[in-house]
N, C-alpha and C positions, 0 to 999 in steps of 0.2 A: 412305707410312704405310699400314699394313694396316687393314682395316675393323674396327670395334669387335668384340671377341670373337675376333679372329684371333690368329695365333701371336705377333705382336709385343705384343699386349695382355697375354698371359699372361707373357711374358718381362719386360716393362718396366713394366707397369701394375699389378703386384701390390699396391703400396701399402706393402710392408714397408720399403722404403728411401725416405727423403724425396726423393731425386733421381730415383727411378724415374718415368718418364713426363714429366720436365721438358721434354724436347725436343718431345714431342707437344703439351704444353700451350703451349709457346712458339709452335709453328706455328699452333695454334688461335687464340692471341691475335693473332698477325699477321694471320690471316684475318679475325678480328673487327674489328681496327683498319681493315683495308682496306674491309670492308663498311660500317663506321661512317663513314669518310671519304667513300666514294663516295656514300652516301645523303645526306650533308650537302651535297655538291657538286651534287646534283640538285635541291636546294631552289630556290625561286623567286629568292632572293637568295643569291649565292655569297659566302661569307666564308672567310677563312683560319682555320686552326686556332686561332691566337692571338685572332682576333676573336671566334670562337665561345666560347672559354674566357672571354674578358672579359665577354661577354654573360651567360654562365652565372653567373659570379662576381657580376655586378650583380643577377642574378635572386635569388641566395641571400643577398646582403648588400645590401639596398636602401639607397640614399643613402650608400654608402661613399665615402670621399674618394680622391684619386689615390694617395696613399701606401698606403692600405689595399688598393687594387686591385693596385698593383705588388707588394705583399707576397704577396697571394693568388696571383698569377700567377708569382711568383718572377722578376720582371724589374726592370730599373732604372727610375727615375722618368722619364728622357727617353723611353725606349721606351714606357712606359705612356702618357705624354702624347701621343706621336705616334699611338699606337693609338686613344686616345680622340678625337683630332682626326679621324681617318678615320671612326670610328663616329658621331661627331656630324655630320659632313658627310653621311653616308648616312642620317641621321635615326633612328639606332638608340638613341642616348643623348642626354641633355641634361645640361648643367652648370648649377649654380646656387649662389649664395653660401649658406653655412650661416647659418641664421637667428640663431644666437647667437655665431658666430665668423666675422666677415667676412673673415678671412684664409684660411679654409678653403672649398674648393669641393666640393660634393657632386655625385656622379654618379648618374644615374637612368636606368633603361631607359625608352624611349618605348613607345607602343603598337606602333609598327612593330618595335621590337626584340623585344617579346614575341611578336608574330606570327611573326617569323622563327624564334625559338626553338621555338615550337609546331610550325611547318612542319618544321624539322629533326628534332625529336623524333618527329613522326608518320612521316616518311620512314624514320628509323632503325628505329622499331618495326616498320614494314611489312617492311623488308628482313630484319630479324632473324626475324620471324614466318615469312617464306618459307623460311628455312633451317631453323628449328625444325620446320616442317611436314614436312620430309624425314626427321625422326628418329622413331623409335618412341616411343610414350608413356612407356615405362619408361626410355628413354634421356634423354628430356627431364626426367623427374622426377629421375633420377640427376644430371643436369647442374645442376639447380636446387639440389639438396642439396649438391653439391660446391661450387657458387659460394657458397652461404651459409656453408659451412665455411671456404672460402678467405677470405672477408671477415672472419669471426670471427678466424681465425688471423692475418691480416694486421694487424688491430688490436692484436695482442699483440706484434708484432715491432717493436722500436724502429727508427726511420729510421737508415739507414747501418750496420745490423748486419752483421757479417762473415758470409760464407756458411759453411754447414756443410762440413767437409772431405769 
């Protein structure tokens, strides 16, 4: 890939065609995913991607039940149950009976689970900041604007939409 502003940028990054620059963006996303994963694995407690996703889901939906967690993670109930078994054994989550429905089990992050999430978030932020520091201020500002536009546009695309020809 040519550096920003190079010949490839002019040819494919013009913005006139929605598919222009898609390969470069895909490469950047892969690099970001690698940075994200590596930073998470350097945390004090190493967790799988599924375990981290489960902790994040529990952070955003406190006291969700097993069915709700499985739905949020798009996994089956048996898989979610095993995942919770491992997280509970590691002291990251606790299960308790729902106060009004004794057939339902609530899942909650423990203090240890919250600490692990904070550690992972801190490491990811530091890794990302190190990369962003290598960019010119105008490039960083353009990236932020582009990401905001991407998230806005992504929210308007129905899941499973066909690709544009």
